[in-house]
All heavy atoms as a GROMACS GRO file, in nm:
protein
  535
    1MET      N    1  -9.068  14.787   8.190
    1MET     CA    2  -9.135  14.909   8.164
    1MET      C    3  -9.140  14.996   8.288
    1MET      O    4  -9.152  14.952   8.403
    1MET     CB    5  -9.277  14.878   8.114
    1MET     CG    6  -9.370  14.999   8.115
    1MET     SD    7  -9.508  14.986   8.004
    1MET     CE    8  -9.442  15.069   7.861
    2PHE      N    9  -9.122  15.121   8.272
    2PHE     CA   10  -9.117  15.224   8.379
    2PHE      C   11  -9.258  15.250   8.423
    2PHE      O   12  -9.345  15.291   8.347
    2PHE     CB   13  -9.039  15.346   8.341
    2PHE     CG   14  -9.026  15.445   8.448
    2PHE    CD1   15  -8.947  15.426   8.560
    2PHE    CD2   16  -9.103  15.569   8.434
    2PHE    CE1   17  -8.937  15.520   8.660
    2PHE    CE2   18  -9.105  15.659   8.540
    2PHE     CZ   19  -9.016  15.635   8.649
    3GLN      N   20  -9.286  15.234   8.563
    3GLN     CA   21  -9.412  15.279   8.608
    3GLN      C   22  -9.398  15.373   8.734
    3GLN      O   23  -9.315  15.340   8.815
    3GLN     CB   24  -9.498  15.163   8.642
    3GLN     CG   25  -9.643  15.185   8.689
    3GLN     CD   26  -9.717  15.068   8.717
    3GLN    OE1   27  -9.670  14.961   8.716
    3GLN    NE2   28  -9.846  15.085   8.734
    4GLN      N   29  -9.467  15.478   8.729
    4GLN     CA   30  -9.452  15.572   8.843
    4GLN      C   31  -9.598  15.596   8.904
    4GLN      O   32  -9.694  15.617   8.830
    4GLN     CB   33  -9.399  15.704   8.797
    4GLN     CG   34  -9.361  15.796   8.900
    4GLN     CD   35  -9.272  15.914   8.857
    4GLN    OE1   36  -9.237  15.919   8.738
    4GLN    NE2   37  -9.241  16.001   8.935
    5THR      N   38  -9.603  15.613   9.039
    5THR     CA   39  -9.732  15.643   9.087
    5THR      C   40  -9.722  15.787   9.151
    5THR      O   41  -9.615  15.835   9.191
    5THR     CB   42  -9.765  15.560   9.201
    5THR    OG1   43  -9.671  15.548   9.300
    5THR    CG2   44  -9.783  15.414   9.146
    6PHE      N   45  -9.824  15.856   9.168
    6PHE     CA   46  -9.844  15.993   9.220
    6PHE      C   47  -9.933  15.997   9.335
    6PHE      O   48 -10.040  15.932   9.336
    6PHE     CB   49  -9.887  16.098   9.108
    6PHE     CG   50  -9.792  16.096   8.992
    6PHE    CD1   51  -9.802  16.013   8.884
    6PHE    CD2   52  -9.678  16.177   9.000
    6PHE    CE1   53  -9.720  16.023   8.781
    6PHE    CE2   54  -9.593  16.184   8.892
    6PHE     CZ   55  -9.616  16.101   8.773
    7ASP      N   56  -9.897  16.084   9.429
    7ASP     CA   57  -9.990  16.116   9.538
    7ASP      C   58 -10.079  16.231   9.502
    7ASP      O   59 -10.025  16.342   9.517
    7ASP     CB   60  -9.910  16.135   9.670
    7ASP     CG   61 -10.002  16.163   9.791
    7ASP    OD1   62 -10.117  16.164   9.778
    7ASP    OD2   63  -9.937  16.163   9.904
    8LEU      N   64 -10.199  16.214   9.460
    8LEU     CA   65 -10.289  16.321   9.423
    8LEU      C   66 -10.327  16.407   9.532
    8LEU      O   67 -10.353  16.530   9.507
    8LEU     CB   68 -10.408  16.265   9.351
    8LEU     CG   69 -10.388  16.203   9.221
    8LEU    CD1   70 -10.521  16.150   9.157
    8LEU    CD2   71 -10.318  16.294   9.115
    9SER      N   72 -10.309  16.379   9.655
    9SER     CA   73 -10.339  16.463   9.771
    9SER      C   74 -10.227  16.573   9.781
    9SER      O   75 -10.234  16.664   9.846
    9SER     CB   76 -10.340  16.385   9.895
    9SER     OG   77 -10.213  16.336   9.940
   10LYS      N   78 -10.118  16.550   9.704
   10LYS     CA   79 -10.008  16.653   9.693
   10LYS      C   80  -9.994  16.718   9.563
   10LYS      O   81  -9.887  16.735   9.519
   10LYS     CB   82  -9.869  16.586   9.738
   10LYS     CG   83  -9.880  16.544   9.877
   10LYS     CD   84  -9.746  16.489   9.927
   10LYS     CE   85  -9.758  16.450  10.068
   10LYS     NZ   86  -9.628  16.415  10.130
   11THR      N   87 -10.107  16.724   9.502
   11THR     CA   88 -10.114  16.787   9.359
   11THR      C   89 -10.223  16.893   9.346
   11THR      O   90 -10.327  16.883   9.399
   11THR     CB   91 -10.160  16.668   9.258
   11THR    OG1   92 -10.072  16.558   9.281
   11THR    CG2   93 -10.146  16.709   9.120
   12ILE      N   94 -10.179  17.005   9.271
   12ILE     CA   95 -10.267  17.105   9.245
   12ILE      C   96 -10.267  17.128   9.089
   12ILE      O   97 -10.165  17.083   9.028
   12ILE     CB   98 -10.247  17.235   9.310
   12ILE    CG1   99 -10.099  17.282   9.288
   12ILE    CG2  100 -10.274  17.224   9.460
   12ILE    CD1  101 -10.079  17.417   9.348
   13MET      N  102 -10.363  17.178   9.026
   13MET     CA  103 -10.372  17.213   8.892
   13MET      C  104 -10.364  17.364   8.866
   13MET      O  105 -10.432  17.435   8.942
   13MET     CB  106 -10.494  17.155   8.828
   13MET     CG  107 -10.520  17.189   8.684
   13MET     SD  108 -10.440  17.072   8.576
   13MET     CE  109 -10.497  17.113   8.420
   14ILE      N  110 -10.281  17.403   8.783
   14ILE     CA  111 -10.264  17.541   8.746
   14ILE      C  112 -10.307  17.558   8.604
   14ILE      O  113 -10.249  17.488   8.520
   14ILE     CB  114 -10.121  17.596   8.772
   14ILE    CG1  115 -10.092  17.566   8.918
   14ILE    CG2  116 -10.099  17.746   8.741
   14ILE    CD1  117  -9.935  17.573   8.939
   15GLY      N  118 -10.399  17.660   8.572
   15GLY     CA  119 -10.430  17.669   8.432
   15GLY      C  120 -10.493  17.806   8.413
   15GLY      O  121 -10.509  17.889   8.498
   16ASP      N  122 -10.530  17.823   8.276
   16ASP     CA  123 -10.581  17.962   8.240
   16ASP      C  124 -10.714  17.952   8.167
   16ASP      O  125 -10.753  18.044   8.096
   16ASP     CB  126 -10.481  18.046   8.165
   16ASP     CG  127 -10.440  17.966   8.035
   16ASP    OD1  128 -10.486  17.863   8.009
   16ASP    OD2  129 -10.359  18.034   7.967
   17SER      N  130 -10.772  17.828   8.165
   17SER     CA  131 -10.905  17.825   8.078
   17SER      C  132 -10.995  17.732   8.144
   17SER      O  133 -10.976  17.656   8.247
   17SER     CB  134 -10.870  17.769   7.943
   17SER     OG  135 -10.826  17.631   7.961
   18GLU      N  136 -11.119  17.727   8.084
   18GLU     CA  137 -11.233  17.644   8.136
   18GLU      C  138 -11.185  17.486   8.118
   18GLU      O  139 -11.235  17.397   8.192
   18GLU     CB  140 -11.358  17.678   8.084
   18GLU     CG  141 -11.371  17.655   7.938
   18GLU     CD  142 -11.330  17.782   7.848
   18GLU    OE1  143 -11.258  17.859   7.897
   18GLU    OE2  144 -11.359  17.769   7.731
   19VAL      N  145 -11.123  17.464   8.009
   19VAL     CA  146 -11.067  17.323   7.990
   19VAL      C  147 -10.983  17.279   8.104
   19VAL      O  148 -10.990  17.178   8.150
   19VAL     CB  149 -11.010  17.307   7.851
   19VAL    CG1  150 -10.945  17.172   7.834
   19VAL    CG2  151 -11.090  17.337   7.739
   20ASP      N  152 -10.885  17.364   8.145
   20ASP     CA  153 -10.806  17.334   8.254
   20ASP      C  154 -10.887  17.310   8.381
   20ASP      O  155 -10.853  17.220   8.461
   20ASP     CB  156 -10.698  17.442   8.277
   20ASP     CG  157 -10.599  17.457   8.154
   20ASP    OD1  158 -10.579  17.364   8.094
   20ASP    OD2  159 -10.546  17.580   8.139
   21ALA      N  160 -10.980  17.394   8.404
   21ALA     CA  161 -11.063  17.387   8.524
   21ALA      C  162 -11.141  17.260   8.522
   21ALA      O  163 -11.152  17.192   8.628
   21ALA     CB  164 -11.162  17.505   8.531
   22MET      N  165 -11.195  17.221   8.411
   22MET     CA  166 -11.279  17.096   8.401
   22MET      C  167 -11.176  16.980   8.429
   22MET      O  168 -11.222  16.876   8.490
   22MET     CB  169 -11.339  17.081   8.265
   22MET     CG  170 -11.455  17.171   8.245
   22MET     SD  171 -11.548  17.144   8.097
   22MET     CE  172 -11.430  17.177   7.964
   23SER      N  173 -11.059  16.983   8.370
   23SER     CA  174 -10.966  16.868   8.392
   23SER      C  175 -10.928  16.857   8.543
   23SER      O  176 -10.926  16.752   8.596
   23SER     CB  177 -10.831  16.904   8.317
   23SER     OG  178 -10.855  16.905   8.174
   24ALA      N  179 -10.918  16.966   8.618
   24ALA     CA  180 -10.890  16.970   8.754
   24ALA      C  181 -11.002  16.918   8.826
   24ALA      O  182 -10.991  16.826   8.915
   24ALA     CB  183 -10.856  17.100   8.806
   25ASP      N  184 -11.120  16.951   8.790
   25ASP     CA  185 -11.249  16.905   8.855
   25ASP      C  186 -11.265  16.761   8.833
   25ASP      O  187 -11.295  16.685   8.931
   25ASP     CB  188 -11.366  16.978   8.800
   25ASP     CG  189 -11.492  16.965   8.882
   25ASP    OD1  190 -11.485  16.979   9.010
   25ASP    OD2  191 -11.591  16.930   8.829
   26ASN      N  192 -11.248  16.711   8.721
   26ASN     CA  193 -11.247  16.566   8.681
   26ASN      C  194 -11.160  16.483   8.763
   26ASN      O  195 -11.182  16.363   8.806
   26ASN     CB  196 -11.232  16.540   8.535
   26ASN     CG  197 -11.348  16.583   8.454
   26ASN    OD1  198 -11.462  16.599   8.502
   26ASN    ND2  199 -11.326  16.604   8.326
   27ALA      N  200 -11.040  16.543   8.796
   27ALA     CA  201 -10.938  16.475   8.872
   27ALA      C  202 -10.953  16.495   9.026
   27ALA      O  203 -10.866  16.446   9.102
   27ALA     CB  204 -10.796  16.516   8.824
   28LYS      N  205 -11.052  16.580   9.058
   28LYS     CA  206 -11.069  16.617   9.190
   28LYS      C  207 -10.955  16.694   9.257
   28LYS      O  208 -10.916  16.662   9.370
   28LYS     CB  209 -11.117  16.498   9.281
   28LYS     CG  210 -11.256  16.444   9.228
   28LYS     CD  211 -11.305  16.328   9.308
   28LYS     CE  212 -11.425  16.266   9.262
   28LYS     NZ  213 -11.479  16.277   9.130
   29LEU      N  214 -10.892  16.776   9.178
   29LEU     CA  215 -10.779  16.844   9.222
   29LEU      C  216 -10.823  16.997   9.250
   29LEU      O  217 -10.901  17.047   9.179
   29LEU     CB  218 -10.665  16.851   9.120
   29LEU     CG  219 -10.619  16.718   9.086
   29LEU    CD1  220 -10.506  16.722   8.970
   29LEU    CD2  221 -10.539  16.661   9.215
   30PRO      N  222 -10.746  17.062   9.347
   30PRO     CA  223 -10.771  17.216   9.358
   30PRO      C  224 -10.715  17.280   9.232
   30PRO      O  225 -10.621  17.222   9.172
   30PRO     CB  226 -10.679  17.250   9.482
   30PRO     CG  227 -10.640  17.118   9.541
   30PRO     CD  228 -10.658  17.009   9.440
   31PHE      N  229 -10.781  17.383   9.190
   31PHE     CA  230 -10.754  17.446   9.064
   31PHE      C  231 -10.716  17.587   9.094
   31PHE      O  232 -10.790  17.673   9.148
   31PHE     CB  233 -10.865  17.448   8.965
   31PHE     CG  234 -10.825  17.514   8.837
   31PHE    CD1  235 -10.730  17.467   8.752
   31PHE    CD2  236 -10.914  17.624   8.785
   31PHE    CE1  237 -10.705  17.530   8.635
   31PHE    CE2  238 -10.882  17.685   8.674
   31PHE     CZ  239 -10.780  17.628   8.592
   32VAL      N  240 -10.598  17.633   9.045
   32VAL     CA  241 -10.551  17.776   9.056
   32VAL      C  242 -10.565  17.826   8.910
   32VAL      O  243 -10.499  17.783   8.817
   32VAL     CB  244 -10.400  17.778   9.095
   32VAL    CG1  245 -10.360  17.930   9.101
   32VAL    CG2  246 -10.380  17.715   9.238
   33LEU      N  247 -10.654  17.930   8.906
   33LEU     CA  248 -10.667  17.995   8.778
   33LEU      C  249 -10.592  18.114   8.755
   33LEU      O  250 -10.583  18.213   8.839
   33LEU     CB  251 -10.824  18.041   8.769
   33LEU     CG  252 -10.874  18.111   8.640
   33LEU    CD1  253 -10.854  18.035   8.509
   33LEU    CD2  254 -11.014  18.158   8.648
   34VAL      N  255 -10.517  18.121   8.642
   34VAL     CA  256 -10.428  18.242   8.619
   34VAL      C  257 -10.512  18.337   8.525
   34VAL      O  258 -10.565  18.298   8.424
   34VAL     CB  259 -10.307  18.194   8.530
   34VAL    CG1  260 -10.209  18.317   8.511
   34VAL    CG2  261 -10.220  18.092   8.615
   35GLU      N  262 -10.532  18.450   8.575
   35GLU     CA  263 -10.610  18.554   8.510
   35GLU      C  264 -10.553  18.591   8.372
   35GLU      O  265 -10.434  18.577   8.348
   35GLU     CB  266 -10.616  18.679   8.595
   35GLU     CG  267 -10.741  18.759   8.596
   35GLU     CD  268 -10.750  18.855   8.697
   35GLU    OE1  269 -10.671  18.870   8.790
   35GLU    OE2  270 -10.849  18.933   8.687
   36ASN      N  271 -10.640  18.635   8.281
   36ASN     CA  272 -10.610  18.674   8.142
   36ASN      C  273 -10.540  18.567   8.067
   36ASN      O  274 -10.450  18.584   7.990
   36ASN     CB  275 -10.505  18.796   8.145
   36ASN     CG  276 -10.583  18.911   8.219
   36ASN    OD1  277 -10.689  18.935   8.198
   36ASN    ND2  278 -10.504  18.987   8.307
   37GLY      N  279 -10.596  18.449   8.078
   37GLY     CA  280 -10.535  18.331   8.008
   37GLY      C  281 -10.607  18.311   7.862
   37GLY      O  282 -10.676  18.407   7.814
   38TYR      N  283 -10.590  18.199   7.811
   38TYR     CA  284 -10.643  18.167   7.680
   38TYR      C  285 -10.785  18.109   7.693
   38TYR      O  286 -10.810  18.002   7.684
   38TYR     CB  287 -10.548  18.056   7.619
   38TYR     CG  288 -10.584  18.023   7.484
   38TYR    CD1  289 -10.552  18.112   7.371
   38TYR    CD2  290 -10.641  17.907   7.448
   38TYR    CE1  291 -10.596  18.076   7.246
   38TYR    CE2  292 -10.691  17.868   7.325
   38TYR     CZ  293 -10.651  17.967   7.221
   38TYR     OH  294 -10.695  17.928   7.088
   39THR      N  295 -10.884  18.208   7.703
   39THR     CA  296 -11.015  18.180   7.703
   39THR      C  297 -11.097  18.289   7.679
   39THR      O  298 -11.056  18.422   7.696
   39THR     CB  299 -11.052  18.117   7.846
   39THR    OG1  300 -11.191  18.083   7.852
   39THR    CG2  301 -11.028  18.218   7.961
   40GLU      N  302 -11.227  18.283   7.643
   40GLU     CA  303 -11.319  18.388   7.623
   40GLU      C  304 -11.408  18.400   7.737
   40GLU      O  305 -11.486  18.497   7.753
   40GLU     CB  306 -11.397  18.372   7.494
   40GLU     CG  307 -11.311  18.380   7.364
   40GLU     CD  308 -11.391  18.359   7.245
   40GLU    OE1  309 -11.518  18.359   7.238
   40GLU    OE2  310 -11.324  18.338   7.140
   41LYS      N  311 -11.407  18.304   7.838
   41LYS     CA  312 -11.480  18.314   7.954
   41LYS      C  313 -11.427  18.414   8.061
   41LYS      O  314 -11.308  18.443   8.064
   41LYS     CB  315 -11.493  18.171   8.025
   41LYS     CG  316 -11.541  18.058   7.936
   41LYS     CD  317 -11.682  18.039   7.950
   41LYS     CE  318 -11.725  17.926   7.873
   41LYS     NZ  319 -11.869  17.902   7.875
   42THR      N  320 -11.514  18.459   8.141
   42THR     CA  321 -11.469  18.548   8.244
   42THR      C  322 -11.415  18.458   8.377
   42THR      O  323 -11.461  18.341   8.370
   42THR     CB  324 -11.580  18.641   8.295
   42THR    OG1  325 -11.682  18.563   8.362
   42THR    CG2  326 -11.631  18.722   8.179
   43THR      N  327 -11.351  18.514   8.468
   43THR     CA  328 -11.308  18.437   8.573
   43THR      C  329 -11.426  18.384   8.654
   43THR      O  330 -11.418  18.291   8.729
   43THR     CB  331 -11.203  18.518   8.656
   43THR    OG1  332 -11.262  18.643   8.702
   43THR    CG2  333 -11.080  18.545   8.589
   44LYS      N  334 -11.534  18.465   8.658
   44LYS     CA  335 -11.656  18.428   8.730
   44LYS      C  336 -11.717  18.297   8.671
   44LYS      O  337 -11.795  18.234   8.738
   44LYS     CB  338 -11.751  18.538   8.739
   44LYS     CG  339 -11.705  18.649   8.825
   44LYS     CD  340 -11.804  18.766   8.837
   44LYS     CE  341 -11.750  18.875   8.926
   44LYS     NZ  342 -11.838  18.980   8.951
   45GLU      N  343 -11.694  18.283   8.539
   45GLU     CA  344 -11.758  18.162   8.474
   45GLU      C  345 -11.675  18.042   8.492
   45GLU      O  346 -11.722  17.933   8.445
   45GLU     CB  347 -11.777  18.203   8.325
   45GLU     CG  348 -11.869  18.311   8.301
   45GLU     CD  349 -11.877  18.340   8.146
   45GLU    OE1  350 -11.781  18.404   8.094
   45GLU    OE2  351 -11.986  18.311   8.092
   46ILE      N  352 -11.554  18.056   8.535
   46ILE     CA  353 -11.466  17.939   8.546
   46ILE      C  354 -11.452  17.893   8.688
   46ILE      O  355 -11.407  17.975   8.772
   46ILE     CB  356 -11.333  17.964   8.479
   46ILE    CG1  357 -11.340  18.009   8.333
   46ILE    CG2  358 -11.227  17.847   8.495
   46ILE    CD1  359 -11.210  18.056   8.272
   47LYS      N  360 -11.482  17.771   8.720
   47LYS     CA  361 -11.466  17.721   8.848
   47LYS      C  362 -11.328  17.711   8.891
   47LYS      O  363 -11.244  17.655   8.820
   47LYS     CB  364 -11.523  17.573   8.861
   47LYS     CG  365 -11.532  17.511   8.993
   47LYS     CD  366 -11.591  17.372   8.992
   47LYS     CE  367 -11.586  17.313   9.133
   47LYS     NZ  368 -11.649  17.173   9.126
   48HIS      N  369 -11.293  17.771   9.013
   48HIS     CA  370 -11.154  17.770   9.061
   48HIS      C  371 -11.155  17.782   9.210
   48HIS      O  372 -11.249  17.835   9.270
   48HIS     CB  373 -11.077  17.884   9.002
   48HIS     CG  374 -11.129  18.027   9.027
   48HIS    ND1  375 -11.232  18.074   8.939
   48HIS    CD2  376 -11.109  18.112   9.114
   48HIS    CE1  377 -11.262  18.203   8.992
   48HIS    NE2  378 -11.182  18.220   9.089
   49ASN      N  379 -11.042  17.739   9.275
   49ASN     CA  380 -11.019  17.756   9.418
   49ASN      C  381 -10.952  17.888   9.442
   49ASN      O  382 -10.971  17.946   9.546
   49ASN     CB  383 -10.938  17.635   9.466
   49ASN     CG  384 -11.018  17.502   9.444
   49ASN    OD1  385 -10.991  17.441   9.346
   49ASN    ND2  386 -11.092  17.469   9.543
   50VAL      N  387 -10.860  17.925   9.361
   50VAL     CA  388 -10.777  18.041   9.378
   50VAL      C  389 -10.758  18.114   9.244
   50VAL      O  390 -10.740  18.040   9.141
   50VAL     CB  391 -10.643  18.012   9.435
   50VAL    CG1  392 -10.556  18.131   9.458
   50VAL    CG2  393 -10.646  17.928   9.567
   51LEU      N  394 -10.764  18.247   9.247
   51LEU     CA  395 -10.745  18.321   9.133
   51LEU      C  396 -10.621  18.394   9.146
   51LEU      O  397 -10.605  18.473   9.251
   51LEU     CB  398 -10.865  18.416   9.112
   51LEU     CG  399 -10.862  18.512   8.988
   51LEU    CD1  400 -10.840  18.441   8.853
   51LEU    CD2  401 -10.967  18.618   8.982
   52ILE      N  402 -10.529  18.394   9.050
   52ILE     CA  403 -10.411  18.469   9.059
   52ILE      C  404 -10.386  18.553   8.934
   52ILE      O  405 -10.429  18.524   8.830
   52ILE     CB  406 -10.285  18.385   9.082
   52ILE    CG1  407 -10.252  18.285   8.968
   52ILE    CG2  408 -10.291  18.316   9.217
   52ILE    CD1  409 -10.126  18.196   8.993
   53LYS      N  410 -10.308  18.665   8.943
   53LYS     CA  411 -10.266  18.742   8.832
   53LYS      C  412 -10.123  18.707   8.787
   53LYS      O  413 -10.076  18.725   8.675
   53LYS     CB  414 -10.272  18.896   8.868
   53LYS     CG  415 -10.417  18.929   8.881
   53LYS     CD  416 -10.429  19.087   8.908
   53LYS     CE  417 -10.572  19.119   8.940
   53LYS     NZ  418 -10.592  19.264   8.943
   54ASP      N  419 -10.040  18.669   8.882
   54ASP     CA  420  -9.903  18.638   8.860
   54ASP      C  421  -9.860  18.528   8.975
   54ASP      O  422  -9.941  18.488   9.052
   54ASP     CB  423  -9.809  18.765   8.866
   54ASP     CG  424  -9.830  18.839   8.997
   54ASP    OD1  425  -9.839  18.777   9.098
   54ASP    OD2  426  -9.841  18.960   8.985
   55PHE      N  427  -9.731  18.494   8.970
   55PHE     CA  428  -9.690  18.391   9.062
   55PHE      C  429  -9.619  18.451   9.189
   55PHE      O  430  -9.552  18.378   9.261
   55PHE     CB  431  -9.604  18.291   8.990
   55PHE     CG  432  -9.692  18.212   8.900
   55PHE    CD1  433  -9.713  18.241   8.766
   55PHE    CD2  434  -9.747  18.088   8.938
   55PHE    CE1  435  -9.783  18.168   8.679
   55PHE    CE2  436  -9.824  18.016   8.855
   55PHE     CZ  437  -9.842  18.046   8.731
   56VAL      N  438  -9.641  18.576   9.215
   56VAL     CA  439  -9.590  18.645   9.340
   56VAL      C  440  -9.660  18.572   9.455
   56VAL      O  441  -9.784  18.562   9.457
   56VAL     CB  442  -9.618  18.796   9.333
   56VAL    CG1  443  -9.567  18.860   9.460
   56VAL    CG2  444  -9.538  18.852   9.211
   57ASP      N  445  -9.578  18.538   9.548
   57ASP     CA  446  -9.627  18.471   9.680
   57ASP      C  447  -9.700  18.332   9.641
   57ASP      O  448  -9.785  18.286   9.722
   57ASP     CB  449  -9.723  18.556   9.747
   57ASP     CG  450  -9.653  18.687   9.804
   57ASP    OD1  451  -9.535  18.671   9.847
   57ASP    OD2  452  -9.706  18.790   9.810
   58PHE      N  453  -9.664  18.276   9.537
   58PHE     CA  454  -9.723  18.147   9.498
   58PHE      C  455  -9.707  18.044   9.607
   58PHE      O  456  -9.783  17.944   9.620
   58PHE     CB  457  -9.686  18.108   9.357
   58PHE     CG  458  -9.763  17.994   9.307
   58PHE    CD1  459  -9.900  18.010   9.270
   58PHE    CD2  460  -9.715  17.878   9.286
   58PHE    CE1  461  -9.973  17.902   9.226
   58PHE    CE2  462  -9.791  17.761   9.232
   58PHE     CZ  463  -9.918  17.781   9.204
   59GLU      N  464  -9.591  18.051   9.674
   59GLU     CA  465  -9.559  17.945   9.780
   59GLU      C  466  -9.669  17.940   9.883
   59GLU      O  467  -9.686  17.840   9.941
   59GLU     CB  468  -9.410  17.972   9.836
   59GLU     CG  469  -9.405  18.103   9.911
   59GLU     CD  470  -9.368  18.216   9.832
   59GLU    OE1  471  -9.354  18.214   9.703
   59GLU    OE2  472  -9.354  18.324   9.892
   60LYS      N  473  -9.732  18.051   9.907
   60LYS     CA  474  -9.841  18.044  10.012
   60LYS      C  475  -9.963  17.958   9.957
   60LYS      O  476 -10.017  17.889  10.048
   60LYS     CB  477  -9.894  18.191  10.031
   60LYS     CG  478  -9.791  18.273  10.104
   60LYS     CD  479  -9.847  18.410  10.127
   60LYS     CE  480  -9.735  18.504  10.193
   60LYS     NZ  481  -9.786  18.638  10.201
   61ILE      N  482  -9.990  17.970   9.840
   61ILE     CA  483 -10.092  17.877   9.776
   61ILE      C  484 -10.044  17.738   9.791
   61ILE      O  485 -10.136  17.644   9.826
   61ILE     CB  486 -10.121  17.921   9.633
   61ILE    CG1  487 -10.181  18.067   9.635
   61ILE    CG2  488 -10.220  17.818   9.557
   61ILE    CD1  489 -10.190  18.123   9.490
   62ILE      N  490  -9.924  17.704   9.747
   62ILE     CA  491  -9.881  17.574   9.755
   62ILE      C  492  -9.899  17.521   9.889
   62ILE      O  493  -9.934  17.395   9.924
   62ILE     CB  494  -9.729  17.567   9.708
   62ILE    CG1  495  -9.730  17.592   9.554
   62ILE    CG2  496  -9.675  17.425   9.728
   62ILE    CD1  497  -9.589  17.610   9.497
   63LYS      N  498  -9.853  17.593   9.990
   63LYS     CA  499  -9.849  17.549  10.133
   63LYS      C  500  -9.990  17.520  10.179
   63LYS      O  501 -10.011  17.429  10.259
   63LYS     CB  502  -9.786  17.647  10.225
   63LYS     CG  503  -9.630  17.644  10.213
   63LYS     CD  504  -9.576  17.757  10.312
   63LYS     CE  505  -9.421  17.762  10.281
   63LYS     NZ  506  -9.363  17.862  10.369
   64LYS      N  507 -10.090  17.605  10.132
   64LYS     CA  508 -10.229  17.594  10.174
   64LYS      C  509 -10.284  17.463  10.118
   64LYS      O  510 -10.362  17.393  10.189
   64LYS     CB  511 -10.320  17.699  10.112
   64LYS     CG  512 -10.458  17.682  10.149
   64LYS     CD  513 -10.537  17.804  10.091
   64LYS     CE  514 -10.692  17.780  10.122
   64LYS     NZ  515 -10.768  17.900  10.076
   65TYR      N  516 -10.250  17.415  10.006
   65TYR     CA  517 -10.308  17.298   9.948
   65TYR      C  518 -10.224  17.177   9.955
   65TYR      O  519 -10.277  17.061   9.929
   65TYR     CB  520 -10.342  17.323   9.790
   65TYR     CG  521 -10.468  17.416   9.784
   65TYR    CD1  522 -10.462  17.551   9.766
   65TYR    CD2  523 -10.595  17.358   9.797
   65TYR    CE1  524 -10.570  17.639   9.760
   65TYR    CE2  525 -10.711  17.456   9.797
   65TYR     CZ  526 -10.696  17.574   9.773
   65TYR     OH  527 -10.799  17.668   9.773
   66LEU      N  528 -10.099  17.182   9.979
   66LEU     CA  529 -10.010  17.068   9.984
   66LEU      C  530  -9.960  17.054  10.124
   66LEU      O  531  -9.905  16.956  10.163
   66LEU     CB  532  -9.898  17.077   9.879
   66LEU     CG  533  -9.936  17.110   9.740
   66LEU    CD1  534  -9.823  17.114   9.641
   66LEU    CD2  535 -10.031  16.996   9.686
   0.00000   0.00000   0.00000
């Protein structure tokens, strides 16, 4: 059986909803919230570390957290 391990210290979560944010929080991962996603909540209601509108300059976020 194939088994793989991951280094969570080199992991970030990217998502567009409160469910994604809760998943990141449960895994104790930094969460990048993509604006205008699949949710009725406002960005202020969703816990996140970074808010983005698009992936322009996304490598800066990656470098910050990884």
